[in-house]
C-alpha positions in Angstrom: 139.3 116.0 151.3 136.7 113.3 151.4 135.6 111.0 148.8 132.2 112.3 149.2 133.5 116.0 148.1 135.5 114.6 145.4 132.6 113.0 143.7 130.6 116.1 143.9 133.1 118.2 142.5 133.4 115.9 139.6 129.7 115.7 139.0 129.2 119.5 139.4 131.8 120.4 137.0 132.0 117.3 134.6 130.5 117.2 131.0 128.2 114.5 130.0 130.4 111.8 128.0 127.4 110.0 126.5 124.1 110.5 124.6 121.0 110.8 126.4 118.1 108.8 125.6 116.4 111.6 123.9 119.0 112.4 121.9 119.5 108.9 120.6 115.4 108.7 120.0 115.6 112.1 117.9 118.5 110.7 115.9 116.8 107.5 115.2 113.9 109.3 114.0 116.0 111.3 111.6 117.7 108.4 110.3 114.0 106.7 109.6 112.5 109.9 107.9 115.8 110.0 105.6 115.7 106.2 104.8 112.1 106.1 104.1 112.5 109.3 101.8 115.4 107.4 99.8 113.3 104.3 99.6 110.2 105.9 98.1 112.5 107.8 95.6 113.9 104.6 94.7 110.7 103.1 94.3 109.6 105.9 92.0 112.5 105.6 89.8 111.8 101.9 89.4 108.1 102.8 88.4 109.4 105.5 86.1 111.7 103.2 84.3 109.3 100.4 83.7 106.6 103.1 82.1 109.5 104.6 80.3 110.4 101.1 78.6 106.9 100.1 78.2 106.0 103.4 76.3 109.1 102.9 74.2 108.1 99.4 73.3 104.5 100.5 72.5 105.9 103.4 70.3 108.2 101.2 68.3 105.3 98.8 67.8 103.1 101.3 67.0 105.2 102.6 64.0 105.9 98.9 62.9 102.3 98.2 62.6 101.7 101.5 60.9 104.5 100.7 58.3 102.7 97.6 57.7 99.5 99.2 57.3 101.3 101.6 54.6 102.5 99.0 52.8 99.5 97.2 52.1 96.7 98.2 49.3 94.6 101.2 50.1 92.8 100.3 53.7 89.2 99.3 54.1 87.1 101.1 56.2 86.4 99.4 59.5 87.9 98.4 62.7 90.4 95.8 63.2 92.3 94.7 66.6 95.1 91.8 67.3 98.2 91.3 69.5 101.7 90.8 68.7 101.8 87.2 69.8 104.4 85.6 71.7 107.2 88.2 70.9 105.5 91.0 73.1 103.1 89.5 75.5 100.6 92.0 77.1 100.7 94.2 74.1 97.7 94.6 71.9 96.7 97.0 68.9 93.6 98.4 67.7 93.0 100.1 64.2 90.1 102.1 63.0 90.1 103.2 59.5 87.9 106.0 58.8 86.8 108.3 55.8 87.9 111.8 55.3 86.5 114.6 53.2 89.0 113.5 50.1 87.9 110.0 48.7 91.2 109.2 47.6 92.5 109.5 51.4 91.9 107.5 54.8 92.6 108.2 58.4 93.9 105.4 60.4 93.4 105.6 64.1 95.9 103.2 65.7 96.3 102.3 69.3 99.0 100.3 71.1 97.6 99.2 74.6 98.9 97.5 77.6 98.5 97.1 81.2 100.7 98.4 84.1 98.9 97.2 87.1 95.4 97.8 87.2 95.7 100.8 84.7 95.5 100.4 81.2 98.0 102.3 79.1 98.0 103.6 75.3 100.2 104.8 72.5 97.9 106.4 69.8 99.1 107.2 66.5 97.0 108.8 63.6 98.1 108.7 59.7 96.4 109.9 56.7 96.8 107.5 53.6 96.2 108.2 50.1 95.1 105.8 47.3 98.0 105.9 44.8 96.0 103.8 42.3 93.3 106.6 41.5 91.3 105.9 38.1 
């Protein structure tokens, strides 16, 4: 046997022991797609966490403000607005007191507003308050 015939036999019957360039590129493409999908899912998770946190804070602030309104005298008709000062920067409130078919009852529409990026988000609450000092 000559060296040439030995090489031929080895080339003819031997299996490939490495990866081809196409296999490596396909593997990298699959890994890139999986990583991008995972990063998007993580980004969405963070965004939903912040929205959930802000909605919870806004709901608690709306309940607190509505409690303050209920503790005061029978509210006057009209609109008011304000903020929650330095305790909750970025959160503001708007209140509208309107008539109902009953003289001794008022409708209160309360909105807590905050910005999320370029969007404005709100939590709205409606309550009816009666005048306990009816003459």
